C-alpha positions in Angstrom: 14.4 -8.8 -59.0 16.8 -10.7 -56.8 15.7 -9.2 -53.5 17.2 -9.7 -50.0 14.9 -12.6 -49.1 15.9 -14.5 -52.2 19.6 -13.8 -51.5 19.1 -15.1 -47.9 17.4 -18.2 -49.2 20.3 -18.8 -51.6 22.9 -18.4 -48.9 21.2 -21.0 -46.7 21.0 -23.4 -49.7 24.7 -22.9 -50.4 25.6 -23.4 -46.8 23.7 -26.7 -46.8 25.5 -27.8 -50.0 28.9 -26.9 -48.5 28.2 -28.9 -45.4 27.2 -31.9 -47.5 30.6 -31.8 -49.3 29.2 -30.2 -52.5 30.2 -27.0 -54.3 28.2 -24.2 -55.6 27.4 -24.1 -59.2 29.4 -21.6 -61.2 30.1 -20.4 -64.7 32.2 -18.0 -66.7 31.9 -14.4 -65.6 33.5 -11.2 -67.1 36.9 -10.6 -65.5 36.7 -6.9 -64.7 36.0 -4.5 -61.9 32.3 -4.5 -63.0 31.1 -8.0 -62.1 27.8 -9.8 -62.3 25.6 -10.7 -59.4 26.4 -14.1 -58.0 23.0 -14.4 -56.3 20.4 -16.4 -58.2 16.7 -16.2 -57.7 15.5 -19.1 -55.6 12.1 -20.4 -54.6 11.0 -18.4 -51.6 10.3 -20.2 -48.3 6.9 -18.5 -47.9 4.6 -16.1 -49.6 5.9 -13.2 -47.6 9.4 -13.8 -48.9 8.4 -13.7 -52.5 9.8 -10.9 -54.6 8.2 -9.1 -57.5 9.4 -11.5 -60.2 8.1 -14.6 -58.3 4.7 -12.9 -57.6 4.3 -11.9 -61.2 5.2 -15.4 -62.5 2.8 -17.0 -60.0 0.0 -14.8 -61.1 0.7 -15.4 -64.7 0.5 -19.1 -64.5 -2.4 -19.1 -62.1 -4.3 -17.0 -64.7 -3.4 -19.4 -67.5 -4.4 -22.4 -65.4 -7.8 -20.9 -64.6 -8.4 -20.5 -68.4 -7.1 -23.8 -69.6 -10.7 -25.1 -70.1 -11.4 -22.2 -72.5 -8.1 -21.9 -74.3 -4.6 -23.4 -74.8 -1.8 -21.1 -73.8 1.9 -21.0 -74.8 4.4 -18.9 -72.8 7.9 -17.9 -74.0 10.4 -15.9 -72.0 13.3 -13.6 -72.9 15.7 -11.5 -70.8 18.0 -8.7 -71.9 19.9 -5.9 -70.3 20.8 -2.4 -71.5 24.4 -1.6 -70.4 26.0 1.6 -71.6 23.3 1.9 -74.3 24.1 -1.5 -75.7 21.7 -4.5 -75.5 22.8 -8.0 -74.7 20.9 -11.2 -74.4 21.1 -12.8 -70.9 19.6 -16.1 -72.2 22.1 -16.6 -75.1 25.3 -18.6 -74.9 27.3 -15.5 -75.9 26.3 -12.9 -73.4 28.7 -10.3 -74.6 27.4 -10.0 -78.2 25.7 -6.7 -78.8 22.3 -6.9 -80.4 20.6 -4.3 -82.6 17.3 -2.6 -81.8 15.2 -2.3 -84.9 11.8 -0.9 -85.8 9.2 -3.2 -87.4 6.5 -2.5 -90.0 4.0 -1.9 -87.2 6.4 0.8 -85.8 7.2 -1.3 -82.7 10.8 -1.6 -81.6 12.3 -5.0 -81.0 15.7 -6.6 -80.3 16.9 -8.4 -83.4 18.2 -11.9 -82.6 16.9 -12.0 -79.0 16.5 -15.5 -77.5 13.0 -16.8 -76.6 12.8 -19.8 -74.4 9.8 -22.0 -73.7 8.4 -21.4 -70.2 6.1 -24.3 -69.4 5.5 -23.7 -65.7 6.4 -21.3 -62.9 9.2 -23.3 -61.3 11.2 -23.8 -64.4 10.6 -20.1 -65.4 12.0 -18.9 -62.1 15.1 -21.1 -62.5 15.5 -19.8 -66.1 15.2 -16.2 -65.1 17.4 -16.7 -62.1 20.2 -18.0 -64.3 19.8 -15.1 -66.7 19.8 -12.4 -63.9 23.0 -13.8 -62.4 24.9 -12.3 -65.4 23.7 -8.7 -64.9 26.4 -6.1 -64.5 26.9 -4.8 -60.9 29.5 -2.6 -59.2 30.2 -1.8 -55.6 30.3 1.8 -54.3 29.8 3.7 -51.1 26.0 3.4 -51.1 25.5 -0.1 -52.4 27.7 -3.2 -52.4 26.0 -4.7 -55.5 24.6 -1.7 -57.5 22.9 -2.5 -60.8 24.8 -0.9 -63.7 22.2 -1.8 -66.3 18.5 -1.7 -67.0 16.9 -5.2 -67.3 13.9 -6.3 -69.3 12.2 -9.6 -68.7 9.5 -10.3 -71.3 6.9 -13.1 -71.2 5.2 -13.6 -74.6 1.8 -15.2 -74.3 -0.1 -16.8 -77.2 -3.5 -18.3 -76.7 -5.9 -20.3 -78.9 -9.5 -19.9 -77.8 -11.6 -23.1 -77.5 -15.4 -23.5 -77.8 -17.5 -26.5 -76.6 -17.5 -27.8 -80.1 -13.8 -27.5 -80.6 -11.4 -24.8 -81.9 -12.9 -21.4 -82.8 -12.0 -20.9 -86.4 -10.7 -17.6 -87.8 -9.5 -16.5 -91.2 -6.6 -19.0 -91.3 -7.5 -21.6 -88.6 -8.0 -21.3 -84.8 -8.2 -17.7 -83.5 -5.0 -16.7 -81.8 -4.6 -13.9 -79.4 -1.2 -12.6 -78.3 0.0 -10.5 -75.4 3.1 -9.6 -73.4 4.0 -9.1 -69.7 7.2 -7.0 -69.5 9.0 -6.6 -66.2 11.6 -3.8 -66.2 14.2 -3.3 -63.5 15.6 0.3 -63.8 19.0 1.1 -62.5 18.7 4.0 -60.0 20.0 7.5 -60.8 23.3 8.4 -59.1 25.4 11.3 -58.1 29.2 10.6 -58.3 29.9 12.7 -55.2 27.7 10.4 -53.1 28.7 7.1 -54.6 32.4 7.9 -54.5 33.0 6.3 -57.9 36.1 7.6 -59.5 36.9 4.9 -62.0 36.6 5.9 -65.6 34.2 3.0 -66.4 32.1 3.8 -63.4 31.7 7.4 -64.5 30.7 6.2 -67.9 28.1 3.8 -66.5 26.6 6.6 -64.3 26.4 8.9 -67.3 24.5 6.4 -69.4 22.2 5.4 -66.6 21.2 9.1 -65.8 20.9 9.9 -69.5 18.4 7.1 -70.2 16.4 7.9 -67.1 16.3 11.6 -68.1 15.0 10.5 -71.5 12.4 8.3 -69.9 11.3 11.3 -67.8 10.9 13.3 -71.0 8.8 10.6 -72.6 6.6 10.3 -69.5 6.2 14.1 -69.5 5.2 14.2 -73.1 2.8 11.4 -72.8 1.2 12.9 -69.6 0.6 16.2 -71.3 -0.8 14.6 -74.4 -3.0 12.2 -72.4 -4.3 14.8 -70.0 -4.9 17.7 -72.3 -5.4 16.1 -75.7 -2.3 17.6 -77.1 -0.4 15.7 -79.8 3.3 16.4 -79.9 6.6 14.7 -80.3 7.5 11.9 -77.9 11.3 11.3 -77.8 11.2 7.4 -77.9 14.2 7.2 -80.2 16.7 9.0 -77.9 17.6 6.0 -75.8 17.5 2.2 -76.0 15.4 2.0 -72.9 12.6 4.2 -74.2 12.7 2.4 -77.6 12.0 -0.9 -75.9 9.3 0.6 -73.6 7.5 2.1 -76.6 5.0 -0.8 -76.9 4.1 -0.5 -73.2 3.8 3.2 -72.9 2.0 4.1 -76.1 -1.4 3.4 -74.5 -2.2 -0.1 -75.9 -1.7 -1.8 -72.6 -1.6 -1.3 -68.9 1.6 0.1 -67.2 2.5 0.1 -63.5 5.4 1.9 -62.0 6.8 1.0 -58.5 8.8 3.9 -57.0 11.4 3.1 -54.3 11.9 5.9 -51.7 14.4 6.3 -48.9 13.1 7.1 -45.4 16.3 9.1 -44.6 16.2 12.8 -44.3 19.4 13.1 -46.2 17.7 11.6 -49.3 14.5 13.8 -49.1 15.4 15.7 -52.3 15.9 12.5 -54.2 12.7 11.1 -52.9 10.8 14.1 -54.1 12.3 13.8 -57.5 11.3 10.1 -57.6 7.7 11.0 -56.6 7.6 13.6 -59.3 8.9 11.1 -61.8 6.2 8.6 -60.8 3.4 11.2 -60.8 3.9 11.8 -64.5 3.1 8.1 -65.1 -0.2 8.5 -63.3 -1.4 11.0 -65.9 -0.8 8.8 -68.9 -4.1 7.6 -70.5 -4.2 4.1 -71.8 -6.8 2.0 -73.6 -5.8 -1.7 -73.6 -6.6 -3.6 -76.9 -6.7 -7.3 -77.7 -4.0 -8.2 -80.2 -4.9 -10.7 -82.9 -4.5 -11.4 -86.6 -6.4 -8.8 -88.7 -8.2 -11.5 -90.7 -9.3 -13.2 -87.5 -10.6 -9.9 -86.2 -12.7 -9.4 -89.3 -14.1 -12.9 -89.1 -15.0 -12.5 -85.5 -16.7 -9.2 -86.1 -18.8 -10.7 -88.9 -19.8 -13.6 -86.7 -20.9 -11.2 -84.0 -22.9 -9.3 -86.6 -24.5 -12.6 -87.7 -25.4 -13.5 -84.2 -27.0 -10.1 -83.6 -29.0 -10.4 -86.8 -30.2 -13.9 -85.9 -31.3 -12.6 -82.5 -33.2 -9.8 -84.2 -34.9 -12.3 -86.6 -36.1 -14.4 -83.6 -37.4 -11.3 -81.8 -39.1 -10.1 -84.9 -40.7 -13.5 -85.7 -42.1 -13.7 -82.1 -43.5 -10.2 -82.3 -45.3 -10.9 -85.6 -46.8 -14.0 -84.2 -48.2 -12.1 -81.2 -49.5 -9.3 -83.3 -51.4 -11.5 -85.7 -53.1 -13.4 -82.9 -56.6 -12.3 -81.8 -56.8 -9.6 -79.1 -53.1 -8.8 -79.2 -51.9 -5.6 -77.4 -50.1 -3.9 -80.3 -48.6 -1.1 -78.1 -47.1 -3.5 -75.6 -45.6 -5.8 -78.2 -44.0 -2.9 -80.1 -42.7 -1.3 -76.9 -40.8 -4.6 -76.0 -39.0 -4.5 -79.3 -35.7 -2.6 -80.0 -36.4 0.7 -81.9 -34.7 -0.6 -85.0 -37.2 -3.4 -85.3 -40.5 -1.5 -84.5 -40.9 -0.2 -88.0 -40.0 -3.5 -89.6 -42.5 -5.3 -87.4 -45.3 -2.8 -88.2 -44.7 -3.1 -92.0 -44.7 -6.9 -91.7 -48.0 -6.9 -89.8 -49.6 -4.7 -92.4 -48.5 -7.1 -95.1 -49.9 -10.1 -93.3 -53.2 -8.4 -92.6 -53.6 -7.4 -96.2 
């Protein structure tokens, strides 16, 4: 998320502050060989410098702004990391507290006690996420001076209330509400200890947890691609890692999923690039069918209203057809052909009754 362009923009900003006699903002950080990134996400200088997080946030709020005449939208944000198979809240005051992953009555997995902050606009959302991402665990090794040691999930929860020209659209318990989520996942890359040169015990433990969770994700993608492509129903090992548990809601087929695979142009990394392409190709074979999430009672009310509108339209068509058929010199065949098949028999019976 904090790409090179954002880091460069931050360095320039810190240099300007130091020249003016100021000091960079700091906070408490874990005192260990595994540190947290000190680079914060800053507003990019141009569109070309924007990273994935900034682009997604800009698109999210441009979409909500475009629909503000039709609905009111509320956005909440959360950010957590999975470090050594433990989940921590990067927006909470206590960022070392381990949170539990539980399964709800709808079978979805969630982080119990995760902080959700209001995100009213793009600028404040980027500042909020930038502060949270500054607490991610990183470690330096031979291939990367700031290697991510954890997976990170940023979730935007969107709740909308649809509006009609006459006011709020009423459902079973008031205005109809629709809910959705945008989840951005930054996966830590798979590693080989002989290439990274990491010998510390904690570094070896981190690498093991990273590779294990990515292996489990690969198994989940493989199971879903086989099931989606061939219609086979089988076991999908979501429960075997925290990462796949929290990705259950996005991979099960109820939404759209996008995977960005990062490849190296170096010949020495050709084997790793092929493995990455194979990993990403499995995601292409997953079949999904996005659904609109709303209260079940609201869903029933809206379906009944759609049925009433359809019946009212049929009544208008039927009344018009009967009026034409009862008029002198009416072309019965043309009138009946213009009607839907379900109304032809009803119209014919009605005309017979009128003529009698």
